[in-house]
PDB file with one MODEL, atoms N, CA, C and O in Angstrom:
MODEL        1
ATOM      1  N   HIS A   1      25.603  56.293 -14.096  1.00  0.00           N
ATOM      2  CA  HIS A   1      26.090  54.509 -15.090  1.00  0.00           C
ATOM      3  C   HIS A   1      27.209  54.184 -14.960  1.00  0.00           C
ATOM      4  O   HIS A   1      28.237  54.853 -14.851  1.00  0.00           O
ATOM      5  N   THR A   2      27.060  53.315 -14.967  1.00  0.00           N
ATOM      6  CA  THR A   2      28.750  52.482 -15.240  1.00  0.00           C
ATOM      7  C   THR A   2      29.006  52.112 -16.730  1.00  0.00           C
ATOM      8  O   THR A   2      28.286  52.782 -17.470  1.00  0.00           O
ATOM      9  N   ALA A   3      29.667  51.407 -17.264  1.00  0.00           N
ATOM     10  CA  ALA A   3      30.035  51.342 -18.847  1.00  0.00           C
ATOM     11  C   ALA A   3      29.261  49.740 -18.805  1.00  0.00           C
ATOM     12  O   ALA A   3      29.215  49.024 -17.805  1.00  0.00           O
ATOM     13  N   PRO A   4      28.672  49.402 -20.191  1.00  0.00           N
ATOM     14  CA  PRO A   4      28.359  47.971 -19.818  1.00  0.00           C
ATOM     15  C   PRO A   4      29.636  46.939 -20.190  1.00  0.00           C
ATOM     16  O   PRO A   4      30.801  46.903 -20.588  1.00  0.00           O
ATOM     17  N   VAL A   5      28.565  46.178 -19.772  1.00  0.00           N
ATOM     18  CA  VAL A   5      30.087  45.156 -19.116  1.00  0.00           C
ATOM     19  C   VAL A   5      29.944  43.556 -20.076  1.00  0.00           C
ATOM     20  O   VAL A   5      29.127  42.707 -19.718  1.00  0.00           O
ATOM     21  N   ASP A   6      30.509  43.422 -20.830  1.00  0.00           N
ATOM     22  CA  ASP A   6      30.802  41.977 -21.738  1.00  0.00           C
ATOM     23  C   ASP A   6      31.141  41.096 -20.375  1.00  0.00           C
ATOM     24  O   ASP A   6      32.034  41.053 -19.528  1.00  0.00           O
ATOM     25  N   LYS A   7      29.621  40.271 -20.736  1.00  0.00           N
ATOM     26  CA  LYS A   7      29.204  39.247 -19.674  1.00  0.00           C
ATOM     27  C   LYS A   7      30.333  37.809 -19.811  1.00  0.00           C
ATOM     28  O   LYS A   7      30.992  37.095 -19.055  1.00  0.00           O
ATOM     29  N   ARG A   8      30.090  37.925 -21.069  1.00  0.00           N
ATOM     30  CA  ARG A   8      31.309  36.508 -21.496  1.00  0.00           C
ATOM     31  C   ARG A   8      32.524  36.250 -21.134  1.00  0.00           C
ATOM     32  O   ARG A   8      33.042  35.325 -20.508  1.00  0.00           O
ATOM     33  N   ALA A   9      33.149  37.812 -21.929  1.00  0.00           N
ATOM     34  CA  ALA A   9      34.445  38.401 -21.075  1.00  0.00           C
ATOM     35  C   ALA A   9      34.988  38.459 -19.617  1.00  0.00           C
ATOM     36  O   ALA A   9      36.143  38.167 -19.306  1.00  0.00           O
ATOM     37  N   ALA A  10      33.863  38.937 -18.625  1.00  0.00           N
ATOM     38  CA  ALA A  10      33.581  39.159 -17.944  1.00  0.00           C
ATOM     39  C   ALA A  10      33.880  37.624 -16.421  1.00  0.00           C
ATOM     40  O   ALA A  10      34.411  37.611 -15.311  1.00  0.00           O
ATOM     41  N   ALA A  11      33.063  36.454 -17.429  1.00  0.00           N
ATOM     42  CA  ALA A  11      33.016  35.371 -17.179  1.00  0.00           C
ATOM     43  C   ALA A  11      34.863  35.138 -17.288  1.00  0.00           C
ATOM     44  O   ALA A  11      35.781  35.297 -16.483  1.00  0.00           O
ATOM     45  N   ARG A  12      34.780  34.685 -18.735  1.00  0.00           N
ATOM     46  CA  ARG A  12      36.363  34.516 -19.179  1.00  0.00           C
ATOM     47  C   ARG A  12      37.522  34.850 -18.093  1.00  0.00           C
ATOM     48  O   ARG A  12      38.399  34.119 -17.633  1.00  0.00           O
ATOM     49  N   GLY A  13      37.217  36.205 -17.845  1.00  0.00           N
ATOM     50  CA  GLY A  13      37.967  36.920 -16.152  1.00  0.00           C
ATOM     51  C   GLY A  13      38.490  36.429 -15.427  1.00  0.00           C
ATOM     52  O   GLY A  13      39.643  36.118 -15.127  1.00  0.00           O
ATOM     53  N   LEU A  14      36.805  36.285 -14.864  1.00  0.00           N
ATOM     54  CA  LEU A  14      37.037  35.258 -13.830  1.00  0.00           C
ATOM     55  C   LEU A  14      37.223  34.139 -13.352  1.00  0.00           C
ATOM     56  O   LEU A  14      37.487  33.826 -12.192  1.00  0.00           O
ATOM     57  N   ALA A  15      37.045  33.339 -14.510  1.00  0.00           N
ATOM     58  CA  ALA A  15      37.621  31.786 -14.747  1.00  0.00           C
ATOM     59  C   ALA A  15      39.336  31.503 -14.289  1.00  0.00           C
ATOM     60  O   ALA A  15      39.847  30.592 -13.637  1.00  0.00           O
ATOM     61  N   ALA A  16      39.881  32.633 -14.906  1.00  0.00           N
ATOM     62  CA  ALA A  16      40.968  33.048 -15.059  1.00  0.00           C
ATOM     63  C   ALA A  16      41.888  33.079 -14.176  1.00  0.00           C
ATOM     64  O   ALA A  16      43.033  32.636 -14.080  1.00  0.00           O
ATOM     65  N   ALA A  17      40.927  33.905 -13.314  1.00  0.00           N
ATOM     66  CA  ALA A  17      41.224  34.645 -12.292  1.00  0.00           C
ATOM     67  C   ALA A  17      41.439  33.220 -10.947  1.00  0.00           C
ATOM     68  O   ALA A  17      42.230  33.097 -10.012  1.00  0.00           O
ATOM     69  N   VAL A  18      39.885  32.024 -11.657  1.00  0.00           N
ATOM     70  CA  VAL A  18      40.232  31.399 -10.430  1.00  0.00           C
ATOM     71  C   VAL A  18      41.709  30.022 -10.907  1.00  0.00           C
ATOM     72  O   VAL A  18      42.724  29.518 -10.426  1.00  0.00           O
ATOM     73  N   GLU A  19      41.140  30.002 -11.728  1.00  0.00           N
ATOM     74  CA  GLU A  19      42.581  28.699 -12.553  1.00  0.00           C
ATOM     75  C   GLU A  19      43.541  29.901 -12.159  1.00  0.00           C
ATOM     76  O   GLU A  19      42.845  30.896 -11.954  1.00  0.00           O
ATOM     77  N   GLU A  20      44.443  30.075 -12.040  1.00  0.00           N
ATOM     78  CA  GLU A  20      45.918  30.789 -11.539  1.00  0.00           C
ATOM     79  C   GLU A  20      45.913  31.154 -10.162  1.00  0.00           C
ATOM     80  O   GLU A  20      46.928  31.498  -9.556  1.00  0.00           O
ATOM     81  N   ALA A  21      44.441  31.061  -9.520  1.00  0.00           N
ATOM     82  CA  ALA A  21      44.508  31.370  -7.808  1.00  0.00           C
ATOM     83  C   ALA A  21      44.282  29.537  -7.625  1.00  0.00           C
ATOM     84  O   ALA A  21      43.613  29.594  -6.593  1.00  0.00           O
ATOM     85  N   LEU A  22      44.342  28.678  -7.794  1.00  0.00           N
ATOM     86  CA  LEU A  22      43.634  27.491  -7.676  1.00  0.00           C
ATOM     87  C   LEU A  22      45.512  26.907  -8.804  1.00  0.00           C
ATOM     88  O   LEU A  22      45.887  25.780  -8.477  1.00  0.00           O
ATOM     89  N   ALA A  23      46.100  27.359  -9.503  1.00  0.00           N
ATOM     90  CA  ALA A  23      47.317  26.961  -9.788  1.00  0.00           C
ATOM     91  C   ALA A  23      47.945  27.105  -8.859  1.00  0.00           C
ATOM     92  O   ALA A  23      48.247  25.938  -8.610  1.00  0.00           O
ATOM     93  N   ALA A  24      48.390  27.690  -8.123  1.00  0.00           N
ATOM     94  CA  ALA A  24      49.298  29.027  -7.137  1.00  0.00           C
ATOM     95  C   ALA A  24      49.257  28.624  -6.129  1.00  0.00           C
ATOM     96  O   ALA A  24      50.079  29.045  -5.315  1.00  0.00           O
ATOM     97  N   ALA A  25      48.228  27.571  -5.707  1.00  0.00           N
ATOM     98  CA  ALA A  25      47.887  26.909  -4.279  1.00  0.00           C
ATOM     99  C   ALA A  25      48.850  25.868  -4.265  1.00  0.00           C
ATOM    100  O   ALA A  25      49.240  25.341  -5.307  1.00  0.00           O
ATOM    101  N   PRO A  26      49.470  25.371  -2.536  1.00  0.00           N
ATOM    102  CA  PRO A  26      50.322  24.373  -2.797  1.00  0.00           C
ATOM    103  C   PRO A  26      49.095  23.096  -2.171  1.00  0.00           C
ATOM    104  O   PRO A  26      48.154  23.115  -1.377  1.00  0.00           O
ATOM    105  N   GLN A  27      49.948  21.767  -3.301  1.00  0.00           N
ATOM    106  CA  GLN A  27      49.060  20.779  -2.931  1.00  0.00           C
ATOM    107  C   GLN A  27      49.111  19.913  -1.696  1.00  0.00           C
ATOM    108  O   GLN A  27      49.840  18.923  -1.629  1.00  0.00           O
ATOM    109  N   MET A  28      48.109  20.417  -0.464  1.00  0.00           N
ATOM    110  CA  MET A  28      48.425  19.807   0.284  1.00  0.00           C
ATOM    111  C   MET A  28      47.645  18.377   0.285  1.00  0.00           C
ATOM    112  O   MET A  28      46.505  18.368  -0.180  1.00  0.00           O
ATOM    113  N   PRO A  29      48.428  16.691   0.986  1.00  0.00           N
ATOM    114  CA  PRO A  29      47.528  15.995   0.712  1.00  0.00           C
ATOM    115  C   PRO A  29      46.425  16.554   1.634  1.00  0.00           C
ATOM    116  O   PRO A  29      46.446  17.490   2.434  1.00  0.00           O
ATOM    117  N   ILE A  30      45.235  15.495   1.194  1.00  0.00           N
ATOM    118  CA  ILE A  30      44.048  15.534   2.288  1.00  0.00           C
ATOM    119  C   ILE A  30      43.614  14.600   3.303  1.00  0.00           C
ATOM    120  O   ILE A  30      42.923  14.772   4.307  1.00  0.00           O
ATOM    121  N   ALA A  31      44.409  13.131   2.611  1.00  0.00           N
ATOM    122  CA  ALA A  31      44.275  12.006   2.844  1.00  0.00           C
ATOM    123  C   ALA A  31      45.156  11.341   3.385  1.00  0.00           C
ATOM    124  O   ALA A  31      46.239  11.892   3.190  1.00  0.00           O
ATOM    125  N   HIS A  32      45.300   9.996   4.251  1.00  0.00           N
ATOM    126  CA  HIS A  32      46.665   9.900   4.505  1.00  0.00           C
ATOM    127  C   HIS A  32      45.483   8.152   4.702  1.00  0.00           C
ATOM    128  O   HIS A  32      44.353   7.939   5.142  1.00  0.00           O
ATOM    129  N   ARG A  33      46.782   7.134   3.979  1.00  0.00           N
ATOM    130  CA  ARG A  33      46.540   5.705   3.795  1.00  0.00           C
ATOM    131  C   ARG A  33      47.567   4.684   5.226  1.00  0.00           C
ATOM    132  O   ARG A  33      48.752   4.448   4.988  1.00  0.00           O
ATOM    133  N   ASP A  34      47.183   4.383   6.063  1.00  0.00           N
ATOM    134  CA  ASP A  34      48.055   3.198   6.635  1.00  0.00           C
ATOM    135  C   ASP A  34      47.612   1.882   6.003  1.00  0.00           C
ATOM    136  O   ASP A  34      46.532   1.308   6.137  1.00  0.00           O
ATOM    137  N   ASP A  35      48.626   1.547   5.322  1.00  0.00           N
ATOM    138  CA  ASP A  35      48.778  -0.260   4.266  1.00  0.00           C
ATOM    139  C   ASP A  35      48.699  -1.377   5.697  1.00  0.00           C
ATOM    140  O   ASP A  35      47.912  -2.309   5.858  1.00  0.00           O
ATOM    141  N   SER A  36      49.724  -0.935   6.556  1.00  0.00           N
ATOM    142  CA  SER A  36      50.602  -1.888   7.702  1.00  0.00           C
ATOM    143  C   SER A  36      49.862  -2.607   8.452  1.00  0.00           C
ATOM    144  O   SER A  36      49.087  -2.231   9.332  1.00  0.00           O
ATOM    145  N   PRO A  37      50.137  -3.800   8.054  1.00  0.00           N
ATOM    146  CA  PRO A  37      49.011  -4.871   8.771  1.00  0.00           C
ATOM    147  C   PRO A  37      48.893  -4.510  10.608  1.00  0.00           C
ATOM    148  O   PRO A  37      49.411  -3.846  11.506  1.00  0.00           O
ATOM    149  N   LEU A  38      47.837  -5.473  10.324  1.00  0.00           N
ATOM    150  CA  LEU A  38      47.079  -4.935  11.677  1.00  0.00           C
ATOM    151  C   LEU A  38      47.185  -6.341  11.926  1.00  0.00           C
ATOM    152  O   LEU A  38      47.282  -7.187  11.037  1.00  0.00           O
ATOM    153  N   PRO A  39      47.156  -6.673  13.698  1.00  0.00           N
ATOM    154  CA  PRO A  39      46.936  -8.077  14.490  1.00  0.00           C
ATOM    155  C   PRO A  39      45.806  -8.431  14.404  1.00  0.00           C
ATOM    156  O   PRO A  39      45.005  -7.507  14.541  1.00  0.00           O
ATOM    157  N   LEU A  40      45.246  -9.711  14.175  1.00  0.00           N
ATOM    158  CA  LEU A  40      44.323 -10.472  14.574  1.00  0.00           C
ATOM    159  C   LEU A  40      43.767  -9.914  15.822  1.00  0.00           C
ATOM    160  O   LEU A  40      42.722  -9.299  16.037  1.00  0.00           O
ATOM    161  N   VAL A  41      44.796 -10.313  16.639  1.00  0.00           N
ATOM    162  CA  VAL A  41      44.020 -10.164  17.874  1.00  0.00           C
ATOM    163  C   VAL A  41      45.136  -9.594  19.319  1.00  0.00           C
ATOM    164  O   VAL A  41      46.293 -10.009  19.377  1.00  0.00           O
ATOM    165  N   GLY A  42      44.740  -8.916  20.067  1.00  0.00           N
ATOM    166  CA  GLY A  42      46.071  -7.988  21.034  1.00  0.00           C
ATOM    167  C   GLY A  42      45.711  -8.764  21.962  1.00  0.00           C
ATOM    168  O   GLY A  42      44.746  -9.521  22.061  1.00  0.00           O
ATOM    169  N   PRO A  43      47.022  -8.390  23.009  1.00  0.00           N
ATOM    170  CA  PRO A  43      46.970  -8.851  23.901  1.00  0.00           C
ATOM    171  C   PRO A  43      45.704  -8.256  25.492  1.00  0.00           C
ATOM    172  O   PRO A  43      45.354  -8.612  26.618  1.00  0.00           O
ATOM    173  N   THR A  44      45.504  -7.263  24.556  1.00  0.00           N
ATOM    174  CA  THR A  44      44.919  -6.149  25.721  1.00  0.00           C
ATOM    175  C   THR A  44      43.249  -6.897  26.383  1.00  0.00           C
ATOM    176  O   THR A  44      42.231  -7.148  25.739  1.00  0.00           O
ATOM    177  N   PRO A  45      43.454  -7.035  27.475  1.00  0.00           N
ATOM    178  CA  PRO A  45      41.605  -7.661  27.721  1.00  0.00           C
ATOM    179  C   PRO A  45      40.694  -6.958  27.749  1.00  0.00           C
ATOM    180  O   PRO A  45      40.859  -5.854  28.267  1.00  0.00           O
ATOM    181  N   PRO A  46      39.131  -7.380  27.106  1.00  0.00           N
ATOM    182  CA  PRO A  46      38.395  -6.671  26.747  1.00  0.00           C
ATOM    183  C   PRO A  46      37.907  -5.654  28.104  1.00  0.00           C
ATOM    184  O   PRO A  46      37.980  -6.215  29.197  1.00  0.00           O
ATOM    185  N   VAL A  47      37.599  -4.740  28.101  1.00  0.00           N
ATOM    186  CA  VAL A  47      37.083  -3.841  29.821  1.00  0.00           C
ATOM    187  C   VAL A  47      35.495  -3.179  29.368  1.00  0.00           C
ATOM    188  O   VAL A  47      35.199  -2.486  28.395  1.00  0.00           O
ATOM    189  N   ALA A  48      34.774  -3.618  30.316  1.00  0.00           N
ATOM    190  CA  ALA A  48      34.063  -2.752  30.599  1.00  0.00           C
ATOM    191  C   ALA A  48      33.442  -1.756  30.217  1.00  0.00           C
ATOM    192  O   ALA A  48      33.454  -1.163  31.296  1.00  0.00           O
ATOM    193  N   GLN A  49      32.731  -0.870  29.331  1.00  0.00           N
ATOM    194  CA  GLN A  49      32.892   0.213  29.018  1.00  0.00           C
ATOM    195  C   GLN A  49      32.385   1.365  29.713  1.00  0.00           C
ATOM    196  O   GLN A  49      31.262   1.340  29.211  1.00  0.00           O
ATOM    197  N   PRO A  50      32.351   2.557  30.642  1.00  0.00           N
ATOM    198  CA  PRO A  50      31.642   2.865  31.192  1.00  0.00           C
ATOM    199  C   PRO A  50      30.170   4.004  30.566  1.00  0.00           C
ATOM    200  O   PRO A  50      29.906   4.749  29.623  1.00  0.00           O
ATOM    201  N   GLY A  51      29.433   3.377  32.091  1.00  0.00           N
ATOM    202  CA  GLY A  51      28.032   3.826  31.941  1.00  0.00           C
ATOM    203  C   GLY A  51      27.345   2.845  32.016  1.00  0.00           C
ATOM    204  O   GLY A  51      27.796   2.208  32.967  1.00  0.00           O
ATOM    205  N   ARG A  52      26.185   2.113  31.422  1.00  0.00           N
ATOM    206  CA  ARG A  52      25.599   1.113  31.751  1.00  0.00           C
ATOM    207  C   ARG A  52      26.478  -0.205  31.556  1.00  0.00           C
ATOM    208  O   ARG A  52      27.111  -0.463  30.532  1.00  0.00           O
ATOM    209  N   PRO A  53      26.405  -1.102  32.856  1.00  0.00           N
ATOM    210  CA  PRO A  53      26.622  -2.097  32.831  1.00  0.00           C
ATOM    211  C   PRO A  53      26.438  -2.459  32.157  1.00  0.00           C
ATOM    212  O   PRO A  53      25.463  -1.964  31.591  1.00  0.00           O
ATOM    213  N   PRO A  54      27.382  -4.190  31.152  1.00  0.00           N
ATOM    214  CA  PRO A  54      26.660  -4.989  30.482  1.00  0.00           C
ATOM    215  C   PRO A  54      25.544  -6.294  31.331  1.00  0.00           C
ATOM    216  O   PRO A  54      25.261  -6.430  32.522  1.00  0.00           O
ATOM    217  N   MET A  55      25.136  -7.069  30.133  1.00  0.00           N
ATOM    218  CA  MET A  55      23.641  -8.132  30.648  1.00  0.00           C
ATOM    219  C   MET A  55      24.524  -8.963  30.428  1.00  0.00           C
ATOM    220  O   MET A  55      25.302  -9.105  29.484  1.00  0.00           O
ATOM    221  N   SER A  56      24.222  -9.995  32.170  1.00  0.00           N
ATOM    222  CA  SER A  56      24.161 -10.926  32.409  1.00  0.00           C
ATOM    223  C   SER A  56      23.794 -11.511  31.179  1.00  0.00           C
ATOM    224  O   SER A  56      23.328 -10.820  30.274  1.00  0.00           O
ATOM    225  N   GLN A  57      24.052 -13.353  31.013  1.00  0.00           N
ATOM    226  CA  GLN A  57      23.444 -14.240  29.996  1.00  0.00           C
ATOM    227  C   GLN A  57      22.137 -14.330  30.355  1.00  0.00           C
ATOM    228  O   GLN A  57      21.315 -14.073  29.475  1.00  0.00           O
ATOM    229  N   ARG A  58      21.752 -14.628  31.419  1.00  0.00           N
ATOM    230  CA  ARG A  58      20.552 -15.021  31.763  1.00  0.00           C
ATOM    231  C   ARG A  58      20.025 -13.648  31.283  1.00  0.00           C
ATOM    232  O   ARG A  58      18.942 -13.826  30.726  1.00  0.00           O
ATOM    233  N   ALA A  59      20.464 -12.064  31.292  1.00  0.00           N
ATOM    234  CA  ALA A  59      19.169 -10.844  31.300  1.00  0.00           C
ATOM    235  C   ALA A  59      18.861 -10.881  29.447  1.00  0.00           C
ATOM    236  O   ALA A  59      17.945 -10.385  28.791  1.00  0.00           O
ATOM    237  N   THR A  60      20.230 -11.802  28.972  1.00  0.00           N
ATOM    238  CA  THR A  60      20.105 -11.058  27.557  1.00  0.00           C
ATOM    239  C   THR A  60      19.154 -12.922  27.222  1.00  0.00           C
ATOM    240  O   THR A  60      19.030 -13.613  26.211  1.00  0.00           O
ATOM    241  N   ASP A  61      19.004 -12.973  27.689  1.00  0.00           N
ATOM    242  CA  ASP A  61      17.854 -14.481  27.131  1.00  0.00           C
ATOM    243  C   ASP A  61      16.563 -13.933  27.613  1.00  0.00           C
ATOM    244  O   ASP A  61      15.597 -14.207  26.901  1.00  0.00           O
ATOM    245  N   VAL A  62      16.385 -13.360  28.458  1.00  0.00           N
ATOM    246  CA  VAL A  62      15.013 -12.867  29.207  1.00  0.00           C
ATOM    247  C   VAL A  62      14.748 -11.677  27.970  1.00  0.00           C
ATOM    248  O   VAL A  62      13.631 -11.775  27.463  1.00  0.00           O
ATOM    249  N   SER A  63      15.574 -10.627  27.445  1.00  0.00           N
ATOM    250  CA  SER A  63      15.115 -10.005  26.548  1.00  0.00           C
ATOM    251  C   SER A  63      15.230 -10.421  25.610  1.00  0.00           C
ATOM    252  O   SER A  63      15.060  -9.694  24.631  1.00  0.00           O
ATOM    253  N   GLY A  64      15.476 -11.403  25.489  1.00  0.00           N
ATOM    254  CA  GLY A  64      15.455 -12.242  23.905  1.00  0.00           C
ATOM    255  C   GLY A  64      14.191 -13.055  23.683  1.00  0.00           C
ATOM    256  O   GLY A  64      13.860 -13.235  22.511  1.00  0.00           O
ATOM    257  N   VAL A  65      13.528 -13.510  24.534  1.00  0.00           N
ATOM    258  CA  VAL A  65      11.851 -13.919  25.405  1.00  0.00           C
ATOM    259  C   VAL A  65      10.759 -13.397  24.466  1.00  0.00           C
ATOM    260  O   VAL A  65      10.118 -13.565  23.429  1.00  0.00           O
ATOM    261  N   LEU A  66      11.083 -12.366  25.953  1.00  0.00           N
ATOM    262  CA  LEU A  66      10.530 -10.458  25.619  1.00  0.00           C
ATOM    263  C   LEU A  66      10.497 -10.162  24.626  1.00  0.00           C
ATOM    264  O   LEU A  66       9.338  -9.811  24.408  1.00  0.00           O
ATOM    265  N   LEU A  67      11.169 -10.042  23.638  1.00  0.00           N
ATOM    266  CA  LEU A  67      11.466  -9.480  21.958  1.00  0.00           C
ATOM    267  C   LEU A  67      10.508 -10.379  21.470  1.00  0.00           C
ATOM    268  O   LEU A  67       9.641  -9.729  20.886  1.00  0.00           O
ATOM    269  N   ALA A  68      10.239 -11.751  21.443  1.00  0.00           N
ATOM    270  CA  ALA A  68       9.686 -12.790  20.475  1.00  0.00           C
ATOM    271  C   ALA A  68       8.610 -12.625  20.839  1.00  0.00           C
ATOM    272  O   ALA A  68       7.721 -12.629  19.988  1.00  0.00           O
ATOM    273  N   GLY A  69       8.226 -12.390  22.427  1.00  0.00           N
ATOM    274  CA  GLY A  69       6.383 -12.623  22.488  1.00  0.00           C
ATOM    275  C   GLY A  69       5.691 -11.201  22.046  1.00  0.00           C
ATOM    276  O   GLY A  69       4.567 -11.082  21.559  1.00  0.00           O
ATOM    277  N   GLY A  70       6.438 -10.362  22.273  1.00  0.00           N
ATOM    278  CA  GLY A  70       6.007  -9.086  21.343  1.00  0.00           C
ATOM    279  C   GLY A  70       6.370  -8.917  20.032  1.00  0.00           C
ATOM    280  O   GLY A  70       6.381  -7.687  19.973  1.00  0.00           O
ATOM    281  N   VAL A  71       6.610  -9.225  19.169  1.00  0.00           N
ATOM    282  CA  VAL A  71       6.696  -9.833  17.859  1.00  0.00           C
ATOM    283  C   VAL A  71       5.687 -10.934  17.772  1.00  0.00           C
ATOM    284  O   VAL A  71       4.849 -11.099  16.885  1.00  0.00           O
ATOM    285  N   ALA A  72       5.821 -11.385  18.432  1.00  0.00           N
ATOM    286  CA  ALA A  72       3.983 -13.045  18.239  1.00  0.00           C
ATOM    287  C   ALA A  72       2.959 -12.334  18.372  1.00  0.00           C
ATOM    288  O   ALA A  72       2.026 -12.446  17.578  1.00  0.00           O
ATOM    289  N   SER A  73       2.931 -11.445  19.421  1.00  0.00           N
ATOM    290  CA  SER A  73       1.629 -10.940  19.637  1.00  0.00           C
ATOM    291  C   SER A  73       1.308  -9.083  18.546  1.00  0.00           C
ATOM    292  O   SER A  73       0.757  -7.990  18.678  1.00  0.00           O
ATOM    293  N   LEU A  74       2.040  -9.797  17.665  1.00  0.00           N
ATOM    294  CA  LEU A  74       1.407  -8.176  16.787  1.00  0.00           C
ATOM    295  C   LEU A  74       0.534  -8.911  15.428  1.00  0.00           C
ATOM    296  O   LEU A  74      -0.215  -8.377  14.610  1.00  0.00           O
ATOM    297  N   PRO A  75       0.775  -9.705  15.508  1.00  0.00           N
ATOM    298  CA  PRO A  75      -0.681 -10.516  14.164  1.00  0.00           C
ATOM    299  C   PRO A  75      -1.646 -10.874  14.806  1.00  0.00           C
ATOM    300  O   PRO A  75      -2.714 -11.203  14.290  1.00  0.00           O
ATOM    301  N   VAL A  76      -1.356 -10.861  16.326  1.00  0.00           N
ATOM    302  CA  VAL A  76      -3.104 -11.272  17.192  1.00  0.00           C
ATOM    303  C   VAL A  76      -3.748 -10.229  17.073  1.00  0.00           C
ATOM    304  O   VAL A  76      -4.927 -10.227  16.717  1.00  0.00           O
ATOM    305  N   GLY A  77      -2.697  -8.570  17.512  1.00  0.00           N
ATOM    306  CA  GLY A  77      -3.499  -7.447  17.869  1.00  0.00           C
ATOM    307  C   GLY A  77      -4.035  -6.798  16.659  1.00  0.00           C
ATOM    308  O   GLY A  77      -4.957  -5.982  16.641  1.00  0.00           O
ATOM    309  N   GLY A  78      -3.244  -7.324  15.462  1.00  0.00           N
ATOM    310  CA  GLY A  78      -3.679  -6.428  14.173  1.00  0.00           C
ATOM    311  C   GLY A  78      -5.241  -7.339  13.293  1.00  0.00           C
ATOM    312  O   GLY A  78      -6.206  -6.881  12.682  1.00  0.00           O
ATOM    313  N   SER A  79      -4.866  -8.601  13.602  1.00  0.00           N
ATOM    314  CA  SER A  79      -6.559  -9.243  13.506  1.00  0.00           C
ATOM    315  C   SER A  79      -6.997  -8.452  14.251  1.00  0.00           C
ATOM    316  O   SER A  79      -7.192  -7.357  13.724  1.00  0.00           O
ATOM    317  N   LEU A  80      -7.454  -8.585  16.130  1.00  0.00           N
ATOM    318  CA  LEU A  80      -8.854  -8.175  16.961  1.00  0.00           C
ATOM    319  C   LEU A  80      -8.732  -6.880  16.165  1.00  0.00           C
ATOM    320  O   LEU A  80      -9.881  -6.580  15.842  1.00  0.00           O
ATOM    321  N   ALA A  81      -7.807  -5.905  15.664  1.00  0.00           N
ATOM    322  CA  ALA A  81      -8.188  -4.463  15.052  1.00  0.00           C
ATOM    323  C   ALA A  81      -8.806  -4.054  13.772  1.00  0.00           C
ATOM    324  O   ALA A  81      -9.263  -2.990  13.357  1.00  0.00           O
ATOM    325  N   LEU A  82      -8.660  -5.357  13.232  1.00  0.00           N
ATOM    326  CA  LEU A  82      -9.375  -5.473  12.014  1.00  0.00           C
ATOM    327  C   LEU A  82     -10.438  -6.036  11.703  1.00  0.00           C
ATOM    328  O   LEU A  82     -11.097  -6.105  10.665  1.00  0.00           O
ATOM    329  N   VAL A  83     -10.618  -6.753  13.525  1.00  0.00           N
ATOM    330  CA  VAL A  83     -12.362  -7.388  13.244  1.00  0.00           C
ATOM    331  C   VAL A  83     -13.112  -6.331  13.968  1.00  0.00           C
ATOM    332  O   VAL A  83     -14.268  -6.133  13.592  1.00  0.00           O
ATOM    333  N   LEU A  84     -12.620  -5.589  14.987  1.00  0.00           N
ATOM    334  CA  LEU A  84     -13.175  -4.754  15.875  1.00  0.00           C
ATOM    335  C   LEU A  84     -12.994  -3.114  14.820  1.00  0.00           C
ATOM    336  O   LEU A  84     -13.395  -2.041  15.273  1.00  0.00           O
TER     337      LEU A  84
ENDMDL
END
């Protein structure tokens, strides 16, 4: 058997060891903030990203109409489901 250990004294010793280790550790910055002003508009032209090509204006319009039609059909479908 081991000798009985005073738990409070052991906890105080552990806390003191942690405080000592933290005090000895060098304080390194963990973040950097750059407050220099950014340009509102840059000279670089927009470039299409890799992957799917951007949609044309007509495709965007058709997509909006299809989405609106799908949303408009929800009340009709819900009412029909309640009736049946």
